[in-house]
C-alpha positions in Angstrom: -3.2 -29.1 -12.3 -2.4 -27.5 -8.9 1.0 -28.6 -9.0 1.6 -27.8 -13.0 0.0 -23.9 -11.8 2.3 -24.0 -8.8 5.3 -24.7 -11.5 4.6 -22.2 -14.0 4.4 -19.7 -11.3 7.8 -20.4 -9.8 9.4 -21.3 -13.5 8.3 -17.9 -14.7 9.9 -16.0 -11.8 13.1 -18.1 -12.1 13.3 -17.3 -15.6 12.3 -13.4 -15.6 15.0 -12.9 -12.9 17.0 -15.1 -14.5 17.2 -13.0 -17.8 17.5 -9.9 -16.0 20.1 -10.6 -13.6 22.6 -13.8 -15.1 25.1 -13.3 -17.1 24.4 -14.9 -20.7 26.6 -17.4 -20.0 24.9 -19.3 -17.3 21.6 -21.4 -18.4 18.2 -22.2 -16.4 17.2 -25.3 -16.4 13.6 -26.4 -17.0 12.1 -29.6 -15.8 8.8 -31.6 -15.3 6.1 -29.9 -12.4 7.0 -32.8 -10.5 10.6 -31.8 -10.1 9.9 -28.0 -9.3 6.4 -28.9 -7.3 7.8 -27.2 -3.9 8.8 -24.1 -5.9 7.4 -21.0 -4.6 7.6 -17.2 -5.5 9.5 -16.4 -2.4 11.5 -19.5 -1.9 15.5 -18.6 -1.0 17.7 -18.4 -3.9 19.9 -20.5 -2.5 17.5 -23.6 -1.7 16.4 -23.6 -5.9 18.8 -26.3 -7.7 19.3 -28.2 -11.1 17.6 -31.2 -11.2 19.8 -33.9 -12.4 17.8 -35.5 -15.0 18.3 -36.6 -18.5 15.4 -35.3 -19.9 16.0 -31.8 -19.2 16.1 -29.2 -21.5 18.1 -26.4 -21.0 17.0 -22.7 -22.1 20.3 -19.9 -22.5 19.4 -16.6 -21.3 19.7 -13.8 -23.7 18.9 -10.6 -22.0 22.0 -8.2 -21.6 21.7 -5.4 -18.9 24.1 -2.5 -18.6 27.1 -2.2 -16.6 25.4 0.4 -14.8 23.2 -2.8 -13.4 26.0 -5.1 -12.7 26.7 -5.9 -8.6 29.0 -8.1 -6.9 28.5 -11.9 -7.8 26.6 -14.0 -5.1 28.6 -16.8 -3.9 27.4 -20.1 -4.2 26.0 -20.3 -0.5 22.7 -17.9 -2.2 24.1 -14.5 -0.6 26.4 -12.0 0.0 27.3 -10.3 3.3 29.6 -7.1 3.1 30.5 -4.4 5.8 29.4 -1.1 4.1 31.3 0.5 7.2 31.4 1.3 11.0 29.4 -2.1 11.9 26.9 -1.4 9.0 26.2 -4.7 6.7 24.4 -5.1 3.6 23.2 -8.7 2.6 21.7 -9.5 -0.9 20.9 -12.4 -3.0 20.6 -10.8 -6.0 17.1 -9.8 -5.9 16.6 -8.5 -2.6 18.7 -6.5 -0.1 18.7 -5.3 3.0 21.4 -4.3 6.1 21.7 -4.7 9.7 23.9 -2.9 12.2 26.2 -4.1 14.9 26.7 -2.2 18.2 28.7 -3.0 21.6 25.3 -4.2 22.7 23.4 -6.1 20.2 22.2 -6.3 16.3 19.7 -4.1 14.9 17.9 -6.1 11.8 15.8 -4.0 9.3 13.6 -6.1 7.3 13.2 -10.1 6.7 12.8 -10.8 3.1 11.8 -14.0 2.2 13.9 -14.8 -0.6 16.7 -14.5 2.0 15.1 -16.2 4.8 17.4 -18.2 7.1 20.3 -16.8 5.4 19.9 -13.4 7.0 20.7 -14.9 10.2 23.6 -17.2 8.8 25.0 -13.5 7.2 24.6 -12.6 11.0 26.7 -15.1 12.9 29.5 -14.5 10.0 30.3 -11.2 11.4 29.0 -11.4 15.2 27.7 -13.4 17.8 25.7 -10.3 19.5 22.1 -10.8 20.3 19.4 -9.7 17.7 17.6 -7.0 19.8 15.9 -4.9 17.4 13.8 -5.2 14.4 13.0 -2.4 12.1 10.5 -2.9 9.5 10.5 -0.5 6.6 7.4 -1.0 5.5 4.5 -3.6 5.6 4.8 -5.4 2.2 5.7 -9.5 2.8 8.4 -9.6 0.0 10.3 -7.4 2.5 9.7 -8.5 6.2 7.5 -12.3 5.6 10.6 -14.0 7.5 10.6 -11.9 10.4 8.3 -14.6 12.2 10.0 -17.4 11.6 13.8 -16.5 12.0 14.0 -13.9 15.0 13.9 -15.0 18.5 10.8 -14.4 20.4 12.0 -11.5 22.5 13.1 -9.1 19.7 11.8 -5.8 20.0 9.8 -4.7 16.5 9.9 -1.4 15.4 7.5 0.6 12.8 5.9 3.7 11.6 2.1 3.8 13.2 0.5 3.4 9.5 2.8 0.4 8.9 1.5 -0.9 12.2 -2.4 -0.6 11.7 -1.4 -2.4 8.0 -0.2 -5.3 10.1 -2.7 -5.1 12.8 -5.1 -5.6 9.8 -3.4 -8.0 7.7 -3.2 -10.7 11.1 -0.2 -12.5 9.4 1.6 -14.5 11.8 4.6 -14.0 9.3 5.0 -10.6 10.0 4.8 -9.8 14.0 3.1 -6.8 14.9 5.3 -3.9 15.9 5.9 -3.3 19.8 7.4 0.0 19.4 5.7 2.6 16.7 5.9 6.4 16.1 4.4 8.7 14.1 7.3 11.4 12.5 10.8 10.4 13.8 12.5 7.8 16.2 15.8 7.9 16.8 17.4 4.1 18.2 20.3 4.4 20.1 21.8 0.8 20.8 25.3 1.0 22.7 27.6 2.8 20.3 25.4 2.9 17.7 22.3 4.8 16.1 20.0 4.9 13.6 17.1 7.7 12.6 14.0 6.7 11.3 11.8 9.3 9.4 8.3 9.3 8.0 7.7 12.3 5.2 4.1 10.8 4.2 3.4 8.3 2.0 5.7 7.4 -1.3 5.7 3.9 -2.0 2.6 2.9 0.8 1.6 4.4 3.8 4.6 4.0 6.3 7.2 3.4 4.4 10.2 4.9 6.3 13.7 6.5 5.5 16.2 4.7 7.7 19.4 6.7 8.3 22.8 5.7 9.7 24.3 8.8 10.5 27.6 7.6 11.2 27.9 5.5 8.6 26.3 7.9 6.0 24.2 5.5 4.7 20.3 5.9 3.9 17.7 2.9 3.2 14.2 3.6 1.7 12.8 0.8 0.2 11.1 0.0 -3.4 11.3 3.9 -4.4 14.9 4.2 -6.1 16.2 1.3 -7.8 20.1 1.8 -8.2 21.2 1.0 -11.8 17.6 -0.4 -12.8 14.4 0.9 -13.7 11.8 1.1 -11.2 9.7 -2.3 -10.6 6.1 -2.1 -12.5 4.1 1.0 -12.0 6.8 2.7 -10.3 7.5 0.5 -8.1 3.5 -0.2 -7.3 3.6 2.8 -5.8 0.1 3.7 -3.9 0.8 7.4 -4.1 2.7 9.2 -7.3 3.1 12.3 -6.2 4.9 11.0 -2.8 6.9 8.7 -4.9 8.0 11.7 -7.2 8.8 13.7 -4.1 10.8 10.9 -2.1 13.3 11.5 -4.8 14.3 15.3 -3.7 13.7 13.9 0.1 16.4 11.4 -0.6 18.8 13.9 -1.8 18.2 16.1 1.0 20.0 13.2 3.4 23.8 13.3 3.6 24.7 10.0 2.7 27.5 8.1 0.5 25.3 4.7 0.3 22.0 3.8 -0.6 20.1 0.9 0.0 17.3 0.3 -2.1 15.8 -3.4 -0.9 15.9 -5.0 -4.2 18.3 -5.8 -7.0 22.2 -6.3 -7.7 23.9 -3.6 -5.5 24.4 -0.5 -3.3 23.8 3.0 -4.5 24.7 6.4 -4.3 23.4 9.7 -4.8 24.4 9.7 -8.6 21.6 6.9 -8.8 19.3 8.9 -7.0 19.7 11.8 -9.4 19.8 9.5 -12.7 16.6 8.0 -11.3 15.2 11.5 -10.6 16.1 12.7 -14.7 14.2 9.6 -15.3 10.7 10.3 -13.5 11.3 14.0 -14.6 11.5 12.6 -18.3 8.2 10.4 -17.7 6.4 12.9 -16.0 6.9 15.5 -19.5 6.4 12.5 -22.0 3.4 11.7 -19.7 1.8 15.2 -19.7 2.6 15.5 -23.7 0.8 12.2 -24.5 -2.3 13.1 -22.2 -2.7 16.5 -24.2 -1.9 14.8 -27.8 -5.2 13.0 -27.5 -8.7 14.2 -27.1 -11.3 11.5 -25.5 -14.2 13.1 -27.5 -12.6 11.7 -30.6 -12.3 8.3 -29.6 -16.2 8.8 -27.9 -17.3 9.7 -31.7 -15.4 6.9 -33.2 -16.4 4.1 -31.1 -19.7 5.3 -30.2 -20.8 5.4 -26.0 -22.5 2.0 -26.3 -19.5 0.6 -24.8 -17.8 3.1 -22.4 -15.1 0.7 -21.1 -14.2 -0.1 -25.1 -13.9 4.0 -25.8 -12.0 4.6 -22.3 -9.6 1.3 -22.9 -8.7 2.2 -26.5 -8.1 6.2 -25.2 -5.6 5.2 -22.2 -3.9 2.7 -24.6 -3.3 5.2 -27.2 -1.9 7.8 -24.9 0.0 5.3 -22.7 1.7 3.8 -26.1 2.7 7.6 -27.2 4.5 8.1 -23.9 6.2 4.7 -23.7 7.4 5.3 -27.4 9.0 8.8 -26.2 10.5 7.0 -23.3 11.9 3.6 -24.6 13.6 6.3 -27.5 15.2 8.3 -24.4 16.1 5.9 -22.0 17.1 2.3 -24.3 20.0 0.7 -22.6 20.9 3.3 -20.0 19.3 1.5 -17.3 18.5 -2.3 -16.6 15.2 -3.4 -17.4 14.7 0.0 -19.1 11.9 -1.9 -21.4 10.1 -4.1 -19.3 7.6 -1.9 -17.0 8.1 0.9 -19.2 4.4 0.8 -21.1 3.6 0.2 -16.8 5.2 3.2 -16.1 3.3 5.6 -18.5 0.4 4.4 -17.3 0.9 4.5 -14.1 2.3 8.4 -14.4 -0.1 9.4 -17.2 -3.5 8.1 -14.9 -2.0 10.1 -11.9 -1.7 13.3 -14.0 -5.4 12.9 -14.6 -6.7 12.0 -11.4 -4.0 13.4 -8.6 
């Protein structure tokens, strides 16, 4: 039973991401639990291989995405590394992405997604033989920094905002070493001929999530807030503070940047992607406000009675959320990748925020 559960979790992830990211001509193999026993949610993409088994049944993906969502193809080695400009590189496996900066003294790595894992080190070695000196955490979540403890040298300096440091101390997770350098609002990292500016402007995705800016390269990184070409992940990127998430769009647009790195999915972004997602969020806010005003909680209490208050609240919430979802689906159909998958969750998150925040 344990192996079966592991198989189903892994297969669900592979199937879902495959349907979102892969061309329709590519097939995803389905095999027995024994074949995929060791698959995990954060297994590096390059290590997931097709079993040579005559009993395998192929299921062809049918989901399509708009052109705006498509990024460069991922090589067979499982990752793509490219120079953005002037010694700043990005690496992606098609689901997660991050960046690293090479100076005349060494390398500054940002985050360490487990899905990329050791391929991060391979990518760095492809472009430089300089040592890794610094590791910057964008925030505390394990899906973005969970490989740090296993892939980086023991003598690197870890840098993070103090809220992130506090969360990591509480987590006590060896996969995510506690930062050795912390800051409150602003930190400038100078390494030889390169500079990175780190800013914390309040809670957006989670406490401690920072803006990472390379001024020379005019590149900005903010993780789990902007999803270039795509709808945000579920519940607005599982944000812990919707007002901060909304405000972050204007904060991003206040930077002078040509290239944006968002931490997820298929491609790099530009200011146009930020403007488009800001429009999405504005429409979501308006649809949520309208939906909240369209339904009276008292009428649900009268209809169902208050013997089971949770039933009344759930029916009320469902009506409001579905109203918002219908409005947003009609307005945003096929304009962003994954527009339909998480729309209901976005509407739930925003309508609830407008009720309580």
